[in-house]
ZAMARGU-4260 file (C-alpha; in steps of 0.2 Angstrom, whole numbers, plus 5000, padded with zeros to 4 digits):
<rodrens>
0) 5000/5000/5000 | 5006/5017/4996 | 5002/5031/5008 | 4998/5048/5000 | 5000/5062/5012
5) 4989/5077/5007 | 4988/5093/5018 | 4971/5097/5024 | 4971/5113/5014 | 4979/5112/4997
10) 4975/5111/4978 | 4977/5093/4973 | 4980/5091/4954 | 4977/5074/4947 | 4989/5071/4932
15) 4986/5056/4921 | 4981/5051/4903 | 4963/5049/4898 | 4958/5031/4904 | 4971/5031/4918
20) 4957/5030/4931 | 4958/5047/4939 | 4939/5049/4941 | 4938/5032/4950 | 4953/5036/4960
25) 4946/5053/4966 | 4929/5045/4970 | 4938/5032/4981 | 4949/5044/4991 | 4941/5061/4991
30) 4923/5068/4995 | 4912/5071/4981 | 4911/5089/4985 | 4930/5091/4985 | 4932/5085/4967
35) 4930/5096/4952 | 4930/5086/4936 | 4933/5094/4919 | 4921/5082/4911 | 4907/5086/4924
40) 4910/5105/4920 | 4909/5102/4902 | 4892/5093/4905 | 4886/5108/4915 | 4890/5121/4902
45) 4886/5111/4886 | 4875/5096/4892 | 4889/5084/4885 | 4904/5079/4895 | 4913/5074/4879
50) 4910/5090/4870 | 4928/5097/4868 | 4922/5113/4860 | 4915/5117/4878 | 4933/5115/4886
55) 4936/5134/4887 | 4920/5138/4896 | 4921/5122/4907 | 4938/5127/4913 | 4933/5145/4916
60) 4919/5138/4927 | 4930/5125/4936 | 4944/5138/4940 | 4930/5150/4947 | 4923/5137/4958
65) 4941/5131/4963 | 4946/5148/4968 | 4930/5151/4979 | 4933/5134/4988 | 4951/5139/4991
70) 4946/5156/4997 | 4935/5148/5010 | 4949/5136/5015 | 4943/5120/5008 | 4953/5106/5000
75) 4950/5106/4981 | 4954/5092/4969 | 4955/5095/4950 | 4951/5080/4940 | 4958/5083/4922
80) 4972/5076/4912 | 4984/5090/4916 | 4998/5082/4905 | 5002/5098/4897 | 5014/5110/4906
85) 5004/5125/4902 | 4989/5117/4910 | 4998/5113/4926 | 5006/5130/4926 | 4989/5138/4927
90) 4984/5127/4942 | 5000/5131/4951 | 4997/5149/4949 | 4979/5147/4956 | 4987/5138/4971
95) 4999/5153/4973 | 4985/5166/4971 | 4976/5158/4986 | 4992/5154/4996 | 4990/5136/4997
100) 5001/5121/4992 | 4999/5113/4975 | 5000/5094/4977 | 5003/5083/4961 | 4996/5065/4961
105) 5003/5057/4945 | 4994/5041/4939 | 5006/5033/4927 | 4998/5018/4918 | 5007/5008/4905
110) 5002/5014/4887 | 4996/4996/4882 | 4984/4996/4897 | 4978/5014/4892 | 4975/5009/4874
115) 4965/4994/4880 | 4954/5004/4891 | 4949/5017/4878 | 4946/5005/4864 | 4928/5008/4858
120) 4927/5025/4866 | 4920/5039/4854 | 4928/5053/4863 | 4946/5047/4864 | 4956/5037/4852
125) 4973/5028/4853 | 4982/5042/4845 | 4976/5054/4858 | 4981/5042/4872 | 4999/5040/4865
130) 5001/5059/4863 | 4996/5062/4881 | 5007/5048/4887 | 5022/5056/4879 | 5018/5072/4887
135) 5016/5064/4904 | 5033/5056/4902 | 5041/5073/4898 | 5035/5080/4915 | 5050/5074/4924
140) 5052/5088/4938 | 5036/5094/4944 | 5044/5101/4960 | 5052/5114/4949 | 5036/5118/4941
145) 5029/5124/4958 | 5021/5108/4966 | 5026/5107/4984 | 5022/5088/4985 | 5023/5076/4971
150) 5016/5058/4973 | 5019/5046/4958 | 5009/5030/4957 | 5016/5018/4944 | 5005/5004/4937
155) 4987/4999/4940 | 4991/4989/4956 | 5000/5004/4964 | 4986/5015/4960 | 4973/5003/4967
160) 4982/5001/4983 | 4985/5019/4987 | 4978/5026/5003 | 4975/5044/5007 | 4983/5052/5023
165) 4977/5069/5027 | 4990/5080/5036 | 4989/5097/5044 | 5000/5111/5037 | 5014/5115/5048
170) 5006/5131/5055 | 4990/5122/5060 | 4989/5120/5079 | 4971/5123/5080 | 4969/5109/5093
175) 4981/5117/5104 | 4971/5128/5117 | 4985/5134/5128 | 4986/5142/5140 | 5000/5152/5133
180) 5011/5166/5139 | 5014/5175/5123 | 5030/5186/5124 | 5035/5200/5113 | 5051/5205/5104
185) 5066/5201/5116 | 5081/5207/5105 | 5095/5199/5116 | 5088/5205/5133 | 5091/5189/5142
190) 5090/5197/5160 | 5073/5205/5156 | 5066/5188/5148 | 5071/5179/5164 | 5063/5193/5175
195) 5047/5192/5165 | 5046/5173/5165 | 5048/5173/5184 | 5033/5186/5185 | 5023/5174/5174
200) 5026/5160/5187 | 5041/5151/5178 | 5056/5145/5188 | 5073/5146/5180 | 5086/5132/5180
205) 5104/5138/5182 | 5121/5132/5181 | 5133/5133/5196 | 5139/5150/5188 | 5122/5157/5187
210) 5119/5154/5169 | 5100/5151/5165 | 5099/5134/5155 | 5081/5132/5155 | 5065/5133/5165
215) 5055/5120/5176 | 5038/5116/5169 | 5025/5129/5174 | 5015/5123/5189 | 4999/5128/5179
220) 5004/5119/5164 | 5007/5135/5154 | 5018/5136/5138 | 5027/5151/5131 | 5024/5157/5113
225) 5038/5169/5107 | 5033/5181/5093 | 5051/5181/5086 | 5065/5194/5085 | 5074/5185/5099
230) 5091/5191/5093 | 5101/5207/5088 | 5104/5224/5097 | 5104/5217/5115 | 5118/5212/5126
235) 5115/5193/5126 | 5108/5185/5110 | 5117/5169/5114 | 5108/5168/5131 | 5091/5171/5124
240) 5094/5158/5111 | 5100/5145/5124 | 5085/5148/5135 | 5072/5148/5121 | 5079/5133/5112
245) 5079/5123/5128 | 5061/5128/5132 | 5056/5123/5114 | 5065/5107/5115 | 5057/5103/5132
250) 5040/5106/5124 | 5037/5122/5135 | 5038/5134/5121 | 5033/5138/5103 | 5042/5151/5093
255) 5039/5159/5076 | 5052/5167/5065 | 5055/5185/5065 | 5064/5195/5052 | 5080/5196/5063
260) 5080/5177/5065 | 5079/5176/5046 | 5094/5188/5043 | 5104/5179/5057 | 5102/5162/5048
265) 5107/5169/5032 | 5122/5177/5039 | 5127/5161/5048 | 5125/5152/5032 | 5135/5165/5022
270) 5149/5163/5035 | 5149/5144/5033 | 5149/5145/5014 | 5132/5136/5013 | 5121/5150/5008
275) 5116/5155/4991 | 5122/5171/4982 | 5105/5179/4986 | 5107/5175/5004 | 5121/5188/5006
280) 5116/5200/5020 | 5123/5216/5027 | 5128/5215/5046 | 5117/5230/5051 | 5103/5233/5064
285) 5112/5224/5078 | 5116/5208/5067 | 5135/5212/5069 | 5133/5212/5088 | 5124/5195/5087
290) 5138/5187/5077 | 5151/5194/5089 | 5142/5187/5104 | 5139/5170/5095 | 5158/5169/5090
295) 5161/5167/5109 | 5151/5151/5109 | 5156/5133/5104 | 5154/5128/5086 | 5142/5115/5092
300) 5131/5128/5099 | 5131/5138/5083 | 5126/5122/5073 | 5111/5120/5085 | 5106/5138/5083
305) 5106/5136/5064 | 5095/5120/5065 | 5084/5129/5077 | 5082/5145/5066 | 5079/5134/5051
310) 5065/5125/5060 | 5055/5141/5064 | 5039/5144/5054 | 5031/5160/5049 | 5015/5159/5060
315) 5004/5148/5070 | 4985/5146/5071 | 4979/5140/5089 | 4964/5137/5099 | 4951/5132/5085
320) 4957/5147/5075 | 4954/5159/5088 | 4972/5164/5090 | 4986/5168/5078 | 5004/5172/5082
325) 5014/5180/5069 | 5030/5191/5070 | 5024/5206/5060 | 5005/5202/5061 | 4995/5194/5047
330) 4979/5199/5038 | 4964/5186/5040 | 4965/5180/5022 | 4982/5173/5026 | 4979/5164/5042
335) 4984/5146/5040 | 4990/5148/5022 | 5007/5142/5015 | 5016/5152/5003 | 5032/5163/5001
340) 5020/5178/5001 | 5013/5173/5018 | 5030/5169/5025 | 5037/5186/5020 | 5021/5196/5026
345) 5022/5186/5043 | 5040/5191/5045 | 5042/5208/5038 | 5024/5215/5036 | 5017/5224/5021
350) 5024/5241/5016 | 5017/5255/5005 | 5034/5256/4995 | 5037/5273/5003 | 5049/5279/5018
355) 5046/5290/5033 | 5056/5304/5038 | 5069/5293/5047 | 5071/5282/5031 | 5060/5267/5038
360) 5048/5259/5026 | 5030/5265/5029 | 5020/5250/5034 | 5002/5246/5029 | 4991/5248/5044
365) 4983/5231/5042 | 4977/5231/5060 | 4965/5246/5057 | 4956/5237/5043 | 4957/5220/5052
370) 4939/5212/5054 | 4944/5194/5058 | 4937/5184/5073 | 4954/5177/5077 | 4965/5187/5089
375) 4981/5191/5081 | 4996/5194/5092 | 5012/5200/5085 | 5027/5212/5087 | 5040/5219/5075
380) 5036/5238/5076 | 5039/5245/5094 | 5024/5254/5102 | 5025/5263/5119 | 5012/5252/5127
385) 5002/5236/5121 | 4984/5239/5117 | 4971/5230/5107 | 4967/5237/5089 | 4953/5228/5080
390) 4957/5211/5089 | 4975/5213/5086 | 4989/5216/5099 | 5007/5222/5096 | 5018/5215/5110
395) 5034/5224/5105 | 5036/5238/5118 | 5054/5242/5114 | 5063/5233/5128 | 5080/5234/5120
400) 5077/5253/5117 | 5074/5255/5136 | 5055/5252/5136 | 5047/5236/5143 | 5046/5217/5139
405) 5028/5213/5138 | 5018/5196/5138 | 5000/5192/5135 | 4992/5178/5146 | 4980/5169/5135
410) 4966/5165/5136 | 4965/5177/5151 | 4970/5192/5141 | 4980/5199/5155 | 4996/5210/5150
415) 5011/5207/5161 | 5027/5217/5158 | 5044/5221/5166 | 5055/5237/5163 | 5071/5236/5154
420) 5086/5237/5165 | 5094/5249/5154 | 5094/5256/5136 | 5104/5244/5126 | 5101/5251/5108
425) 5097/5269/5104 | 5080/5269/5094 | 5082/5275/5076 | 5065/5282/5077 | 5056/5290/5092
430) 5046/5278/5102 | 5027/5281/5100 | 5028/5288/5083 | 5011/5287/5076 | 5003/5286/5093
435) 4995/5304/5093 | 4976/5306/5097 | 4973/5310/5079 | 4981/5293/5074 | 4971/5284/5087
440) 4955/5292/5080 | 4960/5285/5062 | 4963/5268/5069 | 4946/5268/5079 | 4936/5273/5063
445) 4922/5262/5058 | 4922/5257/5040 | 4906/5260/5030 | 4903/5242/5027 | 4904/5238/5045
450) 4887/5246/5048 | 4878/5248/5032 | 4868/5235/5022 | 4856/5222/5028 | 4864/5212/5042
455) 4859/5199/5055 | 4868/5202/5071 | 4872/5187/5082 | 4870/5190/5101 | 4873/5179/5117
460) 4856/5185/5124 | 4844/5178/5112 | 4840/5176/5093 | 4849/5185/5080 | 4843/5202/5076
465) 4839/5208/5059 | 4844/5225/5053 | 4837/5230/5036 | 4847/5241/5024 | 4836/5256/5024
470) 4836/5257/5043 | 4855/5255/5043 | 4856/5270/5031 | 4846/5281/5043 | 4857/5276/5058
475) 4872/5280/5048 | 4865/5297/5044 | 4863/5301/5062 | 4879/5294/5068 | 4890/5302/5055
480) 4883/5319/5057 | 4879/5321/5076 | 4887/5307/5086 | 4901/5310/5099 | 4918/5303/5097
485) 4915/5284/5093 | 4928/5278/5105 | 4916/5283/5120 | 4901/5275/5111 | 4900/5258/5118
490) 4881/5257/5122 | 4865/5264/5117 | 4850/5261/5128 | 4834/5252/5122 | 4817/5259/5120
495) 4804/5254/5133 | 4786/5246/5131 | 4771/5252/5141 | 4759/5240/5149 | 4740/5238/5147
500) 4727/5239/5160 | 4715/5228/5169 | 4706/5243/5176 | 4693/5250/5164 | 4696/5268/5171
505) 4715/5267/5166 | 4725/5265/5151 | 4740/5259/5161 | 4740/5252/5178 | 4753/5243/5190
510) 4742/5227/5192 | 4744/5223/5174 | 4763/5225/5175 | 4763/5213/5190 | 4752/5201/5180
515) 4764/5202/5165 | 4779/5196/5176 | 4769/5184/5186 | 4764/5175/5169 | 4782/5174/5165
520) 4788/5166/5181 | 4795/5182/5189 | 4789/5183/5207 | 4799/5198/5213 | 4800/5215/5204
525) 4807/5232/5208 | 4797/5247/5205 | 4807/5263/5201 | 4800/5280/5200 | 4801/5286/5182
530) 4810/5303/5181 | 4803/5315/5169 | 4819/5319/5159 | 4830/5313/5145 | 4837/5296/5144
535) 4856/5298/5146 | 4872/5287/5146 | 4886/5293/5157 | 4904/5287/5155 | 4915/5292/5169
540) 4934/5288/5171 | 4944/5289/5187 | 4958/5299/5178 | 4964/5303/5160 | 4975/5288/5160
545) 4960/5276/5163 | 4952/5285/5148 | 4967/5281/5137 | 4968/5263/5143 | 4950/5259/5142
550) 4943/5269/5128 | 4959/5274/5118 | 4955/5293/5121 | 4970/5304/5125 | 4966/5319/5136
555) 4948/5314/5139 | 4938/5311/5155 | 4922/5303/5149 | 4905/5306/5140 | 4887/5311/5143
560) 4876/5307/5128 | 4858/5304/5122 | 4850/5288/5117 | 4855/5292/5099 | 4873/5295/5103
565) 4873/5314/5103 | 4882/5325/5116 | 4870/5334/5127 | 4880/5349/5129 | 4895/5359/5121
570) 4913/5352/5125 | 4916/5365/5139 | 4900/5361/5148 | 4902/5343/5146 | 4920/5343/5152
575) 4914/5353/5168 | 4900/5341/5171 | 4912/5326/5169 | 4924/5333/5181 | 4911/5335/5194
580) 4905/5317/5191 | 4922/5310/5192 | 4925/5318/5209 | 4908/5311/5215 | 4912/5293/5209
585) 4928/5291/5219 | 4920/5280/5232 | 4911/5270/5219 | 4927/5267/5210 | 4935/5261/5226
590) 4921/5250/5230 | 4920/5241/5213 | 4939/5241/5211 | 4937/5250/5194 | 4944/5264/5184
595) 4929/5267/5173 | 4910/5266/5174 | 4896/5266/5161 | 4879/5272/5169 | 4862/5271/5163
600) 4853/5287/5169 | 4840/5301/5166 | 4845/5319/5163 | 4834/5332/5172 | 4825/5344/5170
605) 4815/5338/5155 | 4816/5355/5147 | 4835/5357/5148 | 4835/5347/5131 | 4817/5345/5127
610) 4812/5363/5126 | 4808/5362/5107 | 4797/5347/5110 | 4788/5356/5124 | 4785/5372/5114
615) 4781/5364/5097 | 4770/5349/5103 | 4763/5354/5119 | 4763/5372/5123 | 4756/5376/5105
620) 4741/5365/5109 | 4737/5375/5125 | 4741/5392/5116 | 4729/5388/5102 | 4715/5379/5112
625) 4713/5392/5126 | 4707/5407/5116 | 4697/5396/5104 | 4687/5388/5119 | 4685/5405/5127
630) 4677/5412/5111 | 4667/5397/5109 | 4661/5398/5128 | 4657/5417/5125 | 4646/5413/5110
635) 4637/5399/5119 | 4633/5411/5133 | 4626/5423/5122 | 4615/5409/5113 | 4609/5404/5130
640) 4604/5422/5134 | 4593/5421/5119 | 4585/5406/5127 | 4593/5394/5114 | 4595/5375/5120
645) 4614/5375/5121 | 4616/5367/5138 | 4624/5352/5131 | 4636/5362/5121 | 4641/5373/5135
650) 4644/5358/5146 | 4655/5350/5132 | 4665/5367/5130 | 4667/5368/5149 | 4674/5350/5149
655) 4686/5354/5135 | 4692/5369/5144 | 4695/5358/5160 | 4704/5345/5149 | 4715/5359/5142
660) 4719/5366/5159 | 4723/5349/5166 | 4734/5346/5150 | 4743/5362/5153 | 4746/5359/5171
665) 4752/5342/5167 | 4767/5347/5156 | 4771/5362/5166 | 4774/5352/5181 | 4789/5344/5172
670) 4796/5361/5166 | 4808/5370/5176 | 4806/5388/5170 | 4822/5397/5167 | 4833/5381/5170
675) 4851/5383/5166 | 4866/5372/5165 | 4868/5374/5184 | 4851/5366/5186 | 4856/5350/5177
680) 4854/5334/5188 | 4858/5316/5183 | 4848/5302/5190 | 4858/5286/5187 | 4848/5269/5190
685) 4860/5256/5184 | 4879/5252/5182 | 4880/5244/5165 | 4898/5240/5165 | 4914/5244/5174
690) 4932/5239/5174 | 4951/5242/5176 | 4967/5238/5167 | 4966/5220/5173 | 4948/5216/5170
695) 4931/5222/5164 | 4913/5216/5167 | 4895/5219/5163 | 4883/5219/5178 | 4867/5213/5171
700) 4866/5198/5183 | 4867/5210/5199 | 4850/5214/5206 | 4842/5231/5203 | 4842/5234/5222
705) 4861/5231/5221 | 4863/5244/5207 | 4852/5257/5215 | 4861/5256/5232 | 4877/5260/5223
710) 4872/5273/5211 | 4862/5282/5225 | 4878/5285/5233 | 4883/5297/5220 | 4868/5308/5225
715) 4875/5307/5243 | 4892/5312/5237 | 4886/5327/5226 | 4868/5331/5228 | 4871/5346/5217
720) 4874/5335/5202 | 4866/5318/5206 | 4848/5314/5212 | 4843/5297/5219 | 4830/5285/5211
725) 4816/5281/5223 | 4811/5262/5222 | 4802/5248/5231 | 4801/5229/5229 | 4785/5220/5226
730) 4781/5202/5227 | 4769/5198/5213 | 4762/5183/5221 | 4757/5193/5237 | 4741/5203/5236
735) 4746/5215/5250 | 4763/5218/5242 | 4755/5221/5226 | 4742/5233/5234 | 4757/5243/5242
740) 4765/5244/5225 | 4749/5251/5217 | 4747/5264/5231 | 4765/5269/5229 | 4762/5272/5211
745) 4746/5282/5214 | 4755/5293/5226 | 4768/5297/5213 | 4756/5301/5200 | 4745/5311/5212
750) 4760/5322/5215 | 4762/5325/5197 | 4775/5312/5193 | 4776/5303/5177 | 4774/5285/5184
755) 4786/5271/5187 | 4796/5257/5178 | 4793/5239/5184 | 4808/5228/5181 | 4812/5210/5186
760) 4821/5211/5203 | 4835/5200/5197 | 4839/5211/5182 | 4842/5200/5167 | 4831/5185/5170
765) 4825/5171/5158 | 4808/5161/5158 | 4807/5142/5159 | 4811/5141/5140 | 4827/5151/5142
770) 4820/5167/5134 | 4825/5184/5141 | 4810/5191/5150 | 4806/5210/5145 | 4819/5220/5156
775) 4807/5233/5160 | 4789/5240/5157 | 4783/5257/5160 | 4767/5262/5169 | 4762/5280/5166
780) 4750/5290/5176 | 4734/5298/5169 | 4740/5315/5169 | 4756/5311/5160 | 4746/5301/5147
785) 4736/5316/5144 | 4752/5325/5138 | 4756/5310/5126 | 4738/5306/5120 | 4731/5324/5121
790) 4718/5333/5131 | 4702/5322/5134 | 4710/5306/5130 | 4701/5297/5144 | 4685/5299/5134
795) 4693/5288/5121 | 4699/5275/5133 | 4689/5261/5126 | 4698/5262/5109 | 4715/5266/5116
800) 4714/5251/5127 | 4714/5240/5112 | 4731/5247/5106 | 4743/5234/5100 | 4759/5233/5111
805) 4767/5218/5102 | 4778/5227/5090 | 4784/5239/5104 | 4788/5225/5115 | 4798/5216/5102
810) 4807/5231/5097 | 4812/5235/5115 | 4818/5217/5118 | 4828/5217/5102 | 4836/5234/5106
815) 4840/5227/5124 | 4849/5212/5116 | 4860/5223/5105 | 4864/5235/5119 | 4869/5221/5131
820) 4879/5213/5117 | 4888/5229/5113 | 4893/5230/5132 | 4898/5212/5132 | 4909/5213/5117
825) 4917/5229/5124 | 4922/5220/5141 | 4927/5205/5130 | 4940/5217/5122 | 4932/5215/5105
830) 4937/5227/5092 | 4928/5244/5091 | 4919/5239/5074 | 4911/5224/5083 | 4904/5234/5097
835) 4898/5248/5084 | 4889/5234/5074 | 4877/5232/5089 | 4877/5251/5093 | 4872/5255/5075
840) 4859/5241/5076 | 4850/5249/5091 | 4849/5266/5082 | 4844/5257/5066 | 4830/5248/5074
845) 4823/5265/5080 | 4819/5269/5062 | 4806/5255/5062 | 4789/5263/5061 | 4780/5262/5078
850) 4767/5272/5087 | 4778/5286/5096 | 4765/5287/5110 | 4769/5270/5116
</rodrens>
């Protein structure tokens, strides 16, 4: 039996004369979907597999399908004769285009057997077979043609006995889940490497003279992944190599090749005389120092170094494809691919062809446009501090230049670093070049195709949410023209649905809200007084450094924005408000051990931002109705003096006037006349998320009582800015508790309040089918509803009570899912575009047609 090893991802080219059994061979060893047959494609385009006139169209279709399969990372087999060099050349180019290996499997059947097999066939005659066989014999060096692997099966028995063995490409370690300590560019800084490994929990093994020869196995079973550039510039390249090689040999570490390892290997080969002419390398950028240090070592050690460097691959894919380690980073389309292009990009990165003011190549900012799900960890270009950009992380923090040596603990995502003991090499370019606030804004920018078009957003909180193309366009208009700096925008709050009423005299009542949750298995709810204000999101940071680390904003302190992502106030007013909020939050920062908070809140008074609405929608009604009703009443009074029967009309006019007066009083109660910025108050009611440099978390599983106890501390700390949210807990299965809740609501609305919001006490809860229960429903009072539905709405209660709440509840739940998903993605350290996918989704859903009074 002949074992044919074929990588899981490659282009397999079957090469053989007509009648050699390629189709039978392919059917036996490969899946039907993997095999693209030229005969089958001729049949598709011409209804006749033997129609040679259709060959051009057939192969055009075959190449298109093959390219699409390879682009999706699927093994593809081409079943055609491929005995002509030009045909094979096109297939090798196809493999190169998609950065996969081309594998040739040659079926060499004796010509006499071939002639026997085609006897009687109408599409192939003996002359064709003999010409193809001659061409096959001329293909003597398929490796030189570009095939990475060549398997030749000679004779019928050899072909029939062949067995397929699928192998992984050398960079495929998807079954390796870690945990890893991924370490950035070392550049000969052996002491700092040992310091960092000790901080990571490793224990060094030393010789009697103190030289580190290796590490004991990590007590937690961790391994190290080195991103390359172990050598050059630093004081002890040999020491770094000795330690890394020992760890790799012991199975404690994995290493990818950096550009400095590539150049060192070429230089060593050049000195040995084993390198090719194109391997000539200039001893610059610290390479001369590495050679000098290695010259002090035994020749046997140099031999080991060369073998080690030669064994290093360009990149690895770990953890079911969720982690990629490459020295210079790698765009998603190259992950797990195998070609010279991929090798070069992984070691050197992609450049524009230009140079900067210091003479260095200008590199393509691939991380800015990265949209892959895999986390890419790399080095190569020093940065002042490691920070995630679109699911990518550069760990080269310039240790050899006097910076730090940094590691990422994976999957924990913790960053650990140690300071350089000294500056070993003067940087040729200032550290932090390209790290200005303007640069950060560019990198944080959302691409148009991230948020436009029809899309289905997957969330961990429920079914996927569909956003239509026209609603996406509306959201983009609002965001692009009016929204705050997108780096602050990690959440938009959902709309809220009202409740119905079991009381015929009310449009909304608390008992219906309690019944709603009882029916869904929620036995305890919290009732929060509804502030008559504007929904607000408050982002506050402990200091400017926390703003930089958590949100990527240099010189910022936080944000205060509306439910459509707009700033409430001008920059100077916002800055002053945030400074006050930061001071009031100190105790809360300490209690939660966090450096930043995102709070859901209401901004008061109503008219501080809603003055236009009040004037245009409410005051105008009163202004028009009062004189008209006064004139109508006067005319009816004169008619009565003439003994006309207008009593019913006079009573109706009086009732209308009473309704207008009640309507006017209702909205005026919520207007603070002459309010200025000094009268602004914030009423927070939930801590959506918080975090520090080590960890971040969302808090939807904490009870609403827990949230209110903490945010009400802000009102204690600074009552001039914050106000508390009154609340009470109701047991929905206890009649006395329910009655107390109703009485509390009646007291609120009797004093002119808007009403209350009823929420599951446990915050995010699910029913017995695992579905999220509505996170809150509002119960508004009669006076406030008169503002919404107009004067005299209570005379139309019978019709209004039949209003359909289904769509509003669905909308509220979908927006809630997206808002929570955005926060979860943020605390998971997902890239900004993934967070904004959900944020834009919330705003897009707001474009759905719905009754604005609900």
